[in-house]
VEXVEXPA-762047 format. One record per atom (N, C-alpha, C): x, y, z. Coordinates in steps of 0.1 Angstrom, whole numbers, plus 5000, padded with zeros to 4 digits. Layout:
<lomars>
XYZ;...
</lomars>
This chain:
<lomars>
086840167499;087340167486;088740127485;089140027477;090439977476;091340067468;092540097472;093440187465;094440107457;094840157446;095940097438;097240107446;098140007443;099440017450;100440087441;101540127446;102540207439;103040147426;103340017427;103839947415;102839947403;101539927407;100439937397;100340077391;100440177399;100440317394;101640347385;102740307389;103940327381;103840267367;103240147367;103040087354;102040167345;101040217351;100040297343;100640437339;101540487347;102140617343;103240607333;103740487331;104840467322;104440497307;103140467304;102640487291;101240537291;101040647298;099740707300;099140777288;098040727283;097340787272;096540907277;096441017270;095641137275;094241107279;093641007272;092240977276;092040907289;093140857294;093140787307;093640877319;094040997316;094641087326;093741107338;092441137336;091641167348;091441047356;091240927350;090940807358;092240777366;093340787360;094640757368;094840857379;094540987376;094641097386;093841067398;092641007396;091740977407;092440857415;093040767409;093740657416;094840707424;095640797418;096740857425;096240937437;095241007435;094641087446;094240997458;093640887455;093240787466;094440727473;095440697464;096740637470;097340737479;097440867475;098140967483;097341007495;096041007494;095141037505;095340927516;095640807512;095840697522;097240687527;098240727519;099640707523;100440827526;099840947524;100541067527;099941137539;100641137550;100041177563;099641327562;100541407556;100241557556;099041587547;099041517535;097941537526;096541487532;096641377539;095441327546;094941417556;095841487564;095441577574;094841707567;095441747556;094941857548;093441827544;093241707539;091841677534;090941667546;091441627558;090541617570;090141757574;091141847574;090841987578;089842057569;089842017556;088842067546;087541997547;087441887555;086241807556;085941727543;087041697535;086841627523;087241477524;086241397522;086441247523;086841197509;087941127508;088441077496;087440997488;086640917495;085640837488;084540917481;084341037485;083341127479;083841197467;085141187464;085641257452;085541167440;084741207430;084441127419;085041187406;085541307406;086041377394;087341447398;088241457388;089541517391;089441657396;088441737390;088241877394;087741887409;087341777415;086941787429;088041757438;089241727433;090441697442;090941827448;091141837461;091741957467;093241957464;093742077462;095142107458;095942157470;097042097473;097842137485;098642257481;098642357490;099542477487;100942447486;101642497475;103042467474;103942527485;103342627492;104142687503;104442587514;103742477515;103942377525;105242297523;105742307510;107142247508;108242317515;107942447520;108842517527;108942467542;107842407546;107742377561;107842227564;107542137554;107441997557;108141917546;108641797551;109141697541;107941617536;107541647524;106241587519;106641447513;106041347518;106241207513;104941127512;104741047502;103740947502;104440817504;104040757515;104740627519;106040667527;106740557530;108040577538;109140537530;110140627527;111240597519;112340697522;113540667518;114740757520;115040827507;115140957506;115341027494;116741007488;116840997475;118140987468;118741127468;117941227467;118441367467;117241457471;117541587472;116541687475;116641807466;115641837459;115641957451;115242077460;115842187458;115542307466;115342427456;114442517460;114242637453;115242747456;115342837446;116142957449;115443047459;116143127467;115543217476;116443327479;115843437482;116643557486;116743557501;117543647506;117843657521;116543677528;116343587538;115143597546;114043507542;114143447530;113143357525;113543217528;112543127530;112742987532;112542917519;113542837514;113442767502;112542647503;111842607492;111142487491;112042367490;111642257496;112442137495;111542017490;111941967479;111241857473;112041727473;111641637481;112341507483;112241427470;113241367466;113241287454;113541137457;112541057455;112740907458;113540837447;113340877434;114040807423;114440917413;115740957414;116241057405;116141017390;116540887386;116440847372;115040867367;114040837375;112640847371;112340997368;112741087376;112541227374;113241267360;114441227358;115241267346;114541207334;114041087335;113441027323;112141097320;111441147330;110141217327;110441357321;111541417325;111941547318;112341517304;112941407301;113341377287;112041347279;111141277285;109941247278;109141367274;109041467284;108341587281;108941677271;110341687272;111041767262;110941697248;111041567248;110941497235;109741517228;108541517235;107341547228;107241677221;107941777227;107841917222;109041947212;110141887214;111341927206;112141807200;111741687203;112541577199;113541537210;114141417209;114941377220;116141467222;116641487234;117841567237;119041517229;119041387226;120241337218;120341387204;119241457200;119241527187;119841667187;120141717199;120441857201;121841877207;122441987203;123542047211;122942137221;123242117234;122542187245;123642287251;123342417251;124142517257;123342577268;123842557281;123042597292;123642717299;122942827299;123342957306;122542977318;122942917329;122142907341;122942947354;123643067353;124543097364;123943097378;122743157380;122243167394;121843027399;121542927390;121242797394;122442717397;123542737389;124742657391;125442697403;125242827408;125942877420;125342827433;124342737432;123842677444;123542527442;123342457452;123042307450;121542287451;121142177445;119742127446;118842177436;119342237425;118442287414;117942167405;116642157404;116042057395;116342097381;116342227378;116642277364;118042237360;119042247369;120342207366;120442057364;119741987372;119741837370;119241797357;118141867352;117541837339;118541877328;119041997329;120042037318;121241957318;121741917329;122941827329;122641697323;121441637325;121041517319;120941527304;120341637300;120241657285;121641667279;122441737286;123841757280;124541627279;124341537289;124941407288;124341317277;123141347273;122541267262;123041327248;123441447248;123841507235;125141447230;125141417216;126341367210;127441477207;127041597209;127941707204;128841757215;130141757212;131141807221;131041947226;130342027218;130142167222;129142187233;128242087236;127242097247;127942117260;127342197269;127842217282;127242337289;127642367301;127242477309;128242597307;127642717307;128442837306;128142927318;128942927328;128642997341;128643147339;129843207336;129843347334;130743377322;131143277315;132043307303;131243327291;130743447289;129843477278;130643477265;131943517265;132843517253;132943367248;133043277257;133143137252;131843087247;130743137253;129443097247;129243157233;129643277231;129543337218;130343257208;131543217211;132443137202;131743007199;131242937209;130642807207;129342817198;128542927200;127442947192;127842967177;128843047175;129343067161;129842937155;130442857163;130942727158;129842637154;128742637163;127642547160;126842597147;126742727146;126142787134;126942747121;128242757122;129042727111;129042587107;128842497117;128742347114;127342307112;126342397113;124942367111;124442257121;124942277133;124542177144;123142227150;122142147151;120942187158;121242217172;120942347176;121442397189;120342457197;120342427210;119342487219;120142567229;119842697230;120442787241;119442797252;119642737263;118742737274;119242827285;118542937288;119143037297;118143097307;118643137318;117843207328;117743357322;116643417324;116243547317;117343657319;117843677331;118743787333;120043757326;120443627326;121743597319;121643607304;120443577299;120243597284;120243747281;119743827290;119743977287;121144027288;121943977297;123344017298;124143977285;123843857281;124543807269;124043887256;122743927256;122244007245;122944137245;123144197256;123744337257;125144327253;125944227256;127344217253;127644167239;126844067235;127144007222;125843987214;125244097209;124144087200;124744027187;123943927182;124443857170;123343787163;123543737151;122443667144;122443527148;121443487156;121243347161;119943287155;119643327142;118443287136;118443137134;119643067135;119642927133;119642847146;119442927158;119442867171;118142877178;117742767185;116542777193;116842837207;116342947210;116643017223;115442997232;115742947244;114642917254;114942977267;114043067272;114243127285;113443047296;114043047308;113442977319;112843067329;112743197326;112343297336;113443327346;113143397356;114143417367;114943547366;114443657372;115243777374;115843777388;114943747398;115443737412;116243857416;115843977413;116544097417;117844127410;118244047400;119444077392;119244187382;117944207378;117644317368;116244357372;115844467366;114444517367;113544407361;112344387367;111444287362;110944337348;110844247339;110244277326;109044187324;108044227316;107044127312;107644027303;107043917301;107543817292;107543867278;106543947274;106544007261;107744097258;108044187268;109144277267;110444197266;110644097275;111844017274;112043957261;111043897255;111143837242;111443937231;110844057232;111144157222;112644197222;113144217234;114544247235;115444137230;115144017233;116043907228;115843877213;114643897208;114443877194;115243987186;115244107191;115944217184;117444187185;117944147196;119444137198;119944017190;119143907189;119643787183;118943757169;118143857164;117643847151;116843717148;116043677158;115243557157;113743607157;112843517151;111443547150;110743527163;111243437172;110543417185;111443347195;110943357207;111743297219;110843187225;111443077228;110742967235;110842987250;109942917257;109942927272;109742797278;110342777290;110142657298;109542697311;108542627316;107842647329;108142527338;108742557349;109042447358;109142507372;108942417382;108942457396;109642347404;110242387415;110842287424;109842187428;108642227430;107542137436;106942047425;107242077412;106741987401;107941907395;107641787392;108641697385;108441707370;107341767365;107141787351;107341927347;107541947334;107742077328;106642107317;106542237314;105742277302;106542367294;106242367281;107042447271;106142527263;106642647260;105942747251;106742777239;106242757227;106842787215;106242907208;107042987201;106443107194;105243077186;104143157188;102943137181;102543267173;101743237163;101243357155;100443437164;100543567163;099843657172;100543707184;101643627187;102543677198;102143627212;101043547213;100743507227;101643387230;101743357243;102643267248;101943157257;101543047251;100842947258;101842827260;101742777272;102542657276;101742527274;102442427268;101942297266;102542207277;101642147286;102242067296;102741927291;103641877299;104141737296;103041637298;103341507295;102341407294;101741367308;102441397319;101941367332;101441487340;101341607333;101041727339;099741787333;098841837342;097641917337;097542037346;097142147339;096942277346;095442297348;095142357360;093742387363;093742527369;092842617366;092742747372;091542747382;091842807393;090742817403;090442967405;089242987410;088743127413;089743187423;090043317420;091043387429;090543397443;089243407445;088643427458;088143297464;088143187457;087643057462;088542947456;089542897463;090442797458;089842667455;088642647459;087942517457;087042527445;086942647439;086042667427;086742677414;086642597404;087342607392;086942737384;087942797378;087642917369;087242867355;086342927348;086042887335;087242887325;087242807315;088342807305;088542947299;089742987299;090143117293;089943227303;089543207315;089343307325;090543307335;090943427339;092043437348;091743367362;092743297367;092543237380;093943197386;093943137398;095143087404;095442947398;096642927393;097042807387;097242697397;096642577394;096842457401;097342347391;098042257396;098542147387;098342007393;098041927384;098041777387;099341727380;100241687388;101541637382;101641487387;101341397379;101341257383;102741207385;103741277379;105141247382;105541257397;104741337404;104941357419;104241237427;104341117421;103641007428;104040987442;105341007445;105940977458;105841097468;105341207463;105241327472;103741367472;103341467464;101941507463;101741557448;100741497442;100541527428;099541647425;098941707436;097941797435;098341927442;098742027434;099442147440;098842277436;098542367445;098142497442;099242597443;099542667432;100642757431;100242897435;101142987434;100843127437;100943207424;100843147412;100843207399;099443227394;099243347388;097943377381;098043347367;097043277361;097143237347;095743207341;095743167329;094543117322;094842977317;093842897318;093842757312;092842747301;093142697290;092242687279;091742547276;090742537268;090042407265;090942307260;092042347253;092942247248;094042207258;093942257270;094942217280;096142307281;096342397272;097442487273;097142597283;098142667288;097942767298;098842887296;098542997301;099343117301;099643157316;100743227317;101143287330;100943437330;100243487339;099843627339;100543707350;101043637360;101643717371;101643637384;101743707395;101843637408;100743697417;100243617427;099443667437;100143777445;099443887449;100043997455;100943957467;100543867475;101243827487;102243727485;102443677473;103343567470;104743617470;105643527475;107143567475;107643547461;108643627458;109343607445;109943477445;109943407433;110543277431;111443277419;112243177418;113143157407;112443147394;111243087394;110543077381;109643197378;109643297387;108743407385;109143497373;108243527364;108443627354;107143707352;107043827355;105843907353;105543917339;104343917335;103943927321;102744027320;102444057308;101444157305;100044097308;
</lomars>
Protein backbone atom coordinates (compact mmCIF):
# COMPACT_ATOMS: atom_id res chain seq x y z
CA UNK A 1 0.00 0.00 0.00
CA UNK A 2 1.50 3.31 -1.11
CA UNK A 3 1.80 5.99 1.56
CA UNK A 4 1.36 9.72 1.06
CA UNK A 5 4.47 11.86 1.33
CA UNK A 6 4.95 14.65 3.88
CA UNK A 7 4.37 17.50 1.43
CA UNK A 8 1.05 16.02 0.34
CA UNK A 9 -0.06 15.55 3.95
CA UNK A 10 0.93 19.09 4.89
CA UNK A 11 -1.21 20.39 2.03
CA UNK A 12 -4.21 18.40 3.26
CA UNK A 13 -3.74 19.52 6.87
CA UNK A 14 -3.55 23.19 5.92
CA UNK A 15 -7.30 23.36 5.27
CA UNK A 16 -8.70 20.14 6.70
CA UNK A 17 -12.48 19.87 6.66
CA UNK A 18 -14.02 17.90 9.57
CA UNK A 19 -15.60 15.36 7.21
CA UNK A 20 -12.12 14.46 5.87
CA UNK A 21 -10.47 14.05 9.28
CA UNK A 22 -10.65 10.24 9.49
CA UNK A 23 -9.42 9.66 5.95
CA UNK A 24 -6.43 11.96 6.46
CA UNK A 25 -5.76 10.41 9.89
CA UNK A 26 -5.42 7.01 8.19
CA UNK A 27 -2.96 8.50 5.69
CA UNK A 28 -0.94 10.04 8.51
CA UNK A 29 -0.98 6.71 10.34
CA UNK A 30 0.45 4.85 7.34
CA UNK A 31 3.05 7.57 6.82
CA UNK A 32 4.19 7.40 10.44
CA UNK A 33 4.07 3.60 10.53
CA UNK A 34 6.51 3.62 7.61
CA UNK A 35 8.77 6.53 8.62
CA UNK A 36 8.80 6.47 12.45
CA UNK A 37 11.06 3.67 13.68
CA UNK A 38 9.83 3.75 17.27
CA UNK A 39 6.17 3.71 16.28
CA UNK A 40 6.82 0.94 13.74
CA UNK A 41 8.45 -1.14 16.48
CA UNK A 42 5.48 -0.45 18.78
CA UNK A 43 3.08 -1.69 16.09
CA UNK A 44 5.26 -4.76 15.54
CA UNK A 45 5.20 -5.64 19.24
CA UNK A 46 1.41 -5.34 19.19
CA UNK A 47 1.22 -7.57 16.12
CA UNK A 48 -0.60 -4.78 14.27
CA UNK A 49 0.00 -4.61 10.52
CA UNK A 50 -0.61 -1.10 9.15
CA UNK A 51 -2.26 -2.44 6.00
CA UNK A 52 -4.90 -4.16 8.13
CA UNK A 53 -6.00 -0.89 9.79
CA UNK A 54 -9.04 0.41 7.93
CA UNK A 55 -10.64 2.79 10.46
CA UNK A 56 -9.21 5.50 12.72
CA UNK A 57 -10.47 3.74 15.86
CA UNK A 58 -8.32 0.72 14.94
CA UNK A 59 -5.10 2.78 15.11
CA UNK A 60 -2.92 1.90 18.15
CA UNK A 61 -2.04 4.85 20.39
CA UNK A 62 1.52 5.29 21.61
CA UNK A 63 1.86 5.94 25.39
CA UNK A 64 2.91 9.55 26.07
CA UNK A 65 5.35 8.24 28.69
CA UNK A 66 7.67 7.25 25.83
CA UNK A 67 8.40 10.94 25.26
CA UNK A 68 10.37 10.72 28.51
CA UNK A 69 12.63 8.01 27.13
CA UNK A 70 12.98 8.57 23.38
CA UNK A 71 13.46 11.33 20.83
CA UNK A 72 10.34 10.60 18.79
CA UNK A 73 10.61 11.52 15.12
CA UNK A 74 8.93 10.62 11.86
CA UNK A 75 11.61 10.83 9.21
CA UNK A 76 15.06 12.30 9.69
CA UNK A 77 15.39 15.98 10.51
CA UNK A 78 17.06 18.36 12.95
CA UNK A 79 14.75 20.04 15.52
CA UNK A 80 14.41 23.82 15.61
CA UNK A 81 13.64 23.60 19.33
CA UNK A 82 12.51 21.09 21.97
CA UNK A 83 9.44 21.44 24.18
CA UNK A 84 9.78 19.97 27.66
CA UNK A 85 7.22 19.24 30.34
CA UNK A 86 7.38 20.52 33.89
CA UNK A 87 8.53 17.95 36.42
CA UNK A 88 9.20 17.73 40.13
CA UNK A 89 12.37 16.39 41.71
CA UNK A 90 13.01 12.81 40.67
CA UNK A 91 10.73 12.91 37.63
CA UNK A 92 11.91 12.75 34.05
CA UNK A 93 10.38 15.45 31.84
CA UNK A 94 8.85 14.70 28.46
CA UNK A 95 10.75 16.03 25.45
CA UNK A 96 8.88 16.83 22.25
CA UNK A 97 11.11 17.68 19.30
CA UNK A 98 9.83 20.51 17.10
CA UNK A 99 10.70 20.41 13.40
CA UNK A 100 8.90 23.63 12.44
CA UNK A 101 8.17 26.11 15.24
CA UNK A 102 6.20 28.56 13.02
CA UNK A 103 3.89 25.70 12.01
CA UNK A 104 3.24 24.91 15.68
CA UNK A 105 2.49 28.55 16.44
CA UNK A 106 0.19 28.93 13.45
CA UNK A 107 -1.75 25.84 14.55
CA UNK A 108 -2.19 27.30 18.05
CA UNK A 109 -3.46 30.52 16.48
CA UNK A 110 -5.88 28.61 14.28
CA UNK A 111 -7.32 26.66 17.21
CA UNK A 112 -7.65 29.72 19.43
CA UNK A 113 -9.17 31.68 16.58
CA UNK A 114 -11.99 29.20 16.06
CA UNK A 115 -12.95 29.44 19.72
CA UNK A 116 -12.27 33.10 20.54
CA UNK A 117 -11.33 35.02 17.43
CA UNK A 118 -7.83 35.88 16.30
CA UNK A 119 -5.30 36.80 19.03
CA UNK A 120 -4.85 40.14 17.25
CA UNK A 121 -8.32 41.05 18.55
CA UNK A 122 -7.29 40.63 22.21
CA UNK A 123 -5.14 42.12 24.91
CA UNK A 124 -3.33 39.08 26.32
CA UNK A 125 -2.22 39.11 29.97
CA UNK A 126 -0.29 35.94 30.82
CA UNK A 127 0.18 34.85 34.44
CA UNK A 128 2.39 31.78 34.03
CA UNK A 129 5.14 31.97 36.66
CA UNK A 130 6.00 28.28 36.94
CA UNK A 131 6.31 28.01 33.15
CA UNK A 132 8.34 31.20 32.71
CA UNK A 133 10.80 30.02 35.36
CA UNK A 134 12.01 27.19 33.13
CA UNK A 135 12.86 26.80 29.45
CA UNK A 136 11.08 24.74 26.83
CA UNK A 137 7.43 25.40 27.70
CA UNK A 138 5.07 25.03 24.74
CA UNK A 139 2.47 27.05 26.67
CA UNK A 140 4.87 29.99 27.03
CA UNK A 141 5.71 29.77 23.33
CA UNK A 142 2.01 29.96 22.48
CA UNK A 143 1.30 32.81 24.90
CA UNK A 144 4.32 34.77 23.68
CA UNK A 145 3.17 34.38 20.08
CA UNK A 146 -0.33 35.59 20.96
CA UNK A 147 1.13 38.57 22.82
CA UNK A 148 3.17 39.44 19.76
CA UNK A 149 0.02 39.40 17.63
CA UNK A 150 -1.86 41.68 20.03
CA UNK A 151 -2.06 45.39 19.06
CA UNK A 152 -2.42 46.44 22.71
CA UNK A 153 0.59 47.80 24.59
CA UNK A 154 -0.83 46.38 27.83
CA UNK A 155 -0.29 42.78 26.62
CA UNK A 156 2.53 40.88 28.29
CA UNK A 157 3.73 38.40 30.89
CA UNK A 158 3.41 38.96 34.62
CA UNK A 159 5.86 36.78 36.49
CA UNK A 160 5.26 37.59 40.15
CA UNK A 161 4.17 41.24 39.99
CA UNK A 162 0.51 40.82 40.90
CA UNK A 163 0.19 44.53 41.75
CA UNK A 164 1.17 45.44 38.18
CA UNK A 165 -1.30 42.88 36.87
CA UNK A 166 -4.09 44.45 38.92
CA UNK A 167 -3.25 47.91 37.60
CA UNK A 168 -3.13 46.68 34.02
CA UNK A 169 -6.49 44.94 34.36
CA UNK A 170 -8.06 48.10 35.76
CA UNK A 171 -6.62 50.09 32.86
CA UNK A 172 -7.99 47.62 30.33
CA UNK A 173 -11.42 47.69 31.95
CA UNK A 174 -11.43 51.49 32.01
CA UNK A 175 -10.48 51.61 28.30
CA UNK A 176 -12.95 48.81 27.44
CA UNK A 177 -10.21 46.73 25.84
CA UNK A 178 -11.14 43.08 25.10
CA UNK A 179 -8.88 41.29 27.56
CA UNK A 180 -7.87 37.67 28.16
CA UNK A 181 -6.24 36.78 31.48
CA UNK A 182 -4.46 33.47 30.87
CA UNK A 183 -3.12 31.92 34.04
CA UNK A 184 -1.84 28.78 35.68
CA UNK A 185 -4.27 27.72 38.41
CA UNK A 186 -2.16 28.30 41.53
CA UNK A 187 -1.14 31.78 40.32
CA UNK A 188 -4.74 32.74 39.62
CA UNK A 189 -5.64 31.61 43.14
CA UNK A 190 -2.80 33.71 44.60
CA UNK A 191 -4.01 36.71 42.60
CA UNK A 192 -7.62 36.12 43.70
CA UNK A 193 -6.55 35.99 47.36
CA UNK A 194 -4.53 39.21 47.19
CA UNK A 195 -6.60 41.26 44.77
CA UNK A 196 -10.25 40.21 44.62
CA UNK A 197 -11.93 42.60 42.19
CA UNK A 198 -14.71 42.94 39.64
CA UNK A 199 -13.38 41.42 36.42
CA UNK A 200 -16.77 40.82 34.83
CA UNK A 201 -15.48 42.48 31.65
CA UNK A 202 -12.47 40.14 31.37
CA UNK A 203 -12.21 36.60 29.97
CA UNK A 204 -10.37 34.51 32.58
CA UNK A 205 -8.78 31.26 31.38
CA UNK A 206 -7.03 28.71 33.56
CA UNK A 207 -4.52 26.24 32.18
CA UNK A 208 -4.50 23.83 35.14
CA UNK A 209 -1.34 23.24 37.11
CA UNK A 210 -0.98 23.12 40.88
CA UNK A 211 2.21 21.00 40.91
CA UNK A 212 2.52 21.04 44.69
CA UNK A 213 2.21 24.84 44.96
CA UNK A 214 -1.22 24.50 46.60
CA UNK A 215 -3.57 21.77 47.72
CA UNK A 216 -5.21 20.14 44.71
CA UNK A 217 -8.74 21.37 43.95
CA UNK A 218 -11.33 19.93 41.64
CA UNK A 219 -11.90 22.03 38.56
CA UNK A 220 -15.36 22.90 39.87
CA UNK A 221 -13.93 24.11 43.19
CA UNK A 222 -11.27 26.16 41.44
CA UNK A 223 -13.82 27.83 39.19
CA UNK A 224 -16.12 28.61 42.11
CA UNK A 225 -13.30 30.32 44.03
CA UNK A 226 -12.27 32.38 41.00
CA UNK A 227 -15.84 33.29 40.06
CA UNK A 228 -16.48 34.54 43.58
CA UNK A 229 -13.24 36.53 43.82
CA UNK A 230 -13.53 38.11 40.39
CA UNK A 231 -17.34 38.45 40.19
CA UNK A 232 -17.60 36.61 36.87
CA UNK A 233 -20.23 34.13 35.68
CA UNK A 234 -17.77 31.49 34.53
CA UNK A 235 -14.13 30.54 33.99
CA UNK A 236 -12.64 29.33 30.71
CA UNK A 237 -10.10 26.50 30.49
CA UNK A 238 -7.29 25.44 28.15
CA UNK A 239 -6.18 21.82 27.77
CA UNK A 240 -2.73 21.22 26.35
CA UNK A 241 0.21 18.88 26.77
CA UNK A 242 3.87 18.93 25.86
CA UNK A 243 3.22 15.86 23.72
CA UNK A 244 0.38 17.54 21.77
CA UNK A 245 0.83 20.39 19.31
CA UNK A 246 -2.91 21.21 19.42
CA UNK A 247 -5.04 22.61 22.24
CA UNK A 248 -8.64 22.31 23.35
CA UNK A 249 -10.73 25.01 25.04
CA UNK A 250 -13.64 24.90 27.45
CA UNK A 251 -16.06 27.79 27.78
CA UNK A 252 -18.62 28.20 30.60
CA UNK A 253 -21.78 26.20 29.88
CA UNK A 254 -25.26 26.18 31.29
CA UNK A 255 -25.45 23.56 34.03
CA UNK A 256 -21.85 24.09 35.08
CA UNK A 257 -20.24 21.16 33.23
CA UNK A 258 -16.88 21.75 31.62
CA UNK A 259 -16.44 20.23 28.17
CA UNK A 260 -13.42 20.85 25.99
CA UNK A 261 -13.74 21.51 22.28
CA UNK A 262 -10.66 20.25 20.41
CA UNK A 263 -8.86 22.27 17.75
CA UNK A 264 -9.27 21.46 14.04
CA UNK A 265 -6.41 18.92 13.91
CA UNK A 266 -7.25 17.24 17.24
CA UNK A 267 -9.70 14.47 18.13
CA UNK A 268 -10.26 12.79 21.49
CA UNK A 269 -10.97 9.09 21.93
CA UNK A 270 -11.65 7.27 25.20
CA UNK A 271 -10.52 3.68 25.64
CA UNK A 272 -11.55 1.10 28.19
CA UNK A 273 -9.57 1.52 31.41
CA UNK A 274 -8.72 -2.20 31.47
CA UNK A 275 -8.15 -2.63 27.71
CA UNK A 276 -6.28 0.17 25.91
CA UNK A 277 -7.20 -1.30 22.52
CA UNK A 278 -10.96 -1.24 23.15
CA UNK A 279 -12.87 2.05 22.65
CA UNK A 280 -15.15 3.21 25.47
CA UNK A 281 -18.74 4.08 24.49
CA UNK A 282 -19.57 7.77 24.03
CA UNK A 283 -20.18 9.45 27.39
CA UNK A 284 -18.54 6.58 29.33
CA UNK A 285 -15.43 7.12 31.43
CA UNK A 286 -12.18 5.88 29.94
CA UNK A 287 -8.52 6.71 29.40
CA UNK A 288 -8.17 9.61 26.99
CA UNK A 289 -6.32 9.11 23.73
CA UNK A 290 -5.74 11.76 21.10
CA UNK A 291 -5.28 11.95 17.37
CA UNK A 292 -3.30 15.14 16.83
CA UNK A 293 -2.53 15.53 13.15
CA UNK A 294 -0.40 18.57 13.98
CA UNK A 295 2.13 16.01 15.30
CA UNK A 296 2.91 14.98 11.73
CA UNK A 297 6.67 14.91 12.30
CA UNK A 298 6.56 13.03 15.61
CA UNK A 299 3.57 10.80 16.44
CA UNK A 300 -0.09 11.74 15.98
CA UNK A 301 -1.63 8.88 17.97
CA UNK A 302 -1.08 9.22 21.70
CA UNK A 303 -2.48 7.54 24.80
CA UNK A 304 -2.49 9.83 27.84
CA UNK A 305 -2.77 9.07 31.55
CA UNK A 306 -5.92 11.20 31.93
CA UNK A 307 -9.35 9.79 32.71
CA UNK A 308 -12.22 11.42 30.86
CA UNK A 309 -15.37 11.13 28.80
CA UNK A 310 -15.75 11.75 25.08
CA UNK A 311 -19.15 12.66 23.70
CA UNK A 312 -20.85 12.13 20.33
CA UNK A 313 -20.19 15.74 19.32
CA UNK A 314 -16.43 15.33 19.83
CA UNK A 315 -16.23 17.34 23.06
CA UNK A 316 -14.57 15.78 26.08
CA UNK A 317 -14.29 16.10 29.86
CA UNK A 318 -11.31 15.55 32.14
CA UNK A 319 -12.17 13.50 35.22
CA UNK A 320 -8.78 12.83 36.79
CA UNK A 321 -5.61 10.78 36.43
CA UNK A 322 -4.76 7.10 36.38
CA UNK A 323 -3.69 6.02 39.87
CA UNK A 324 -0.14 5.19 38.81
CA UNK A 325 0.35 8.30 36.67
CA UNK A 326 2.85 10.96 37.65
CA UNK A 327 1.67 14.46 38.42
CA UNK A 328 2.00 16.71 35.38
CA UNK A 329 1.87 20.44 34.73
CA UNK A 330 -1.48 20.07 32.97
CA UNK A 331 -2.98 17.96 35.75
CA UNK A 332 -6.04 19.27 37.56
CA UNK A 333 -8.21 16.86 39.56
CA UNK A 334 -11.90 17.25 38.94
CA UNK A 335 -15.11 15.98 40.42
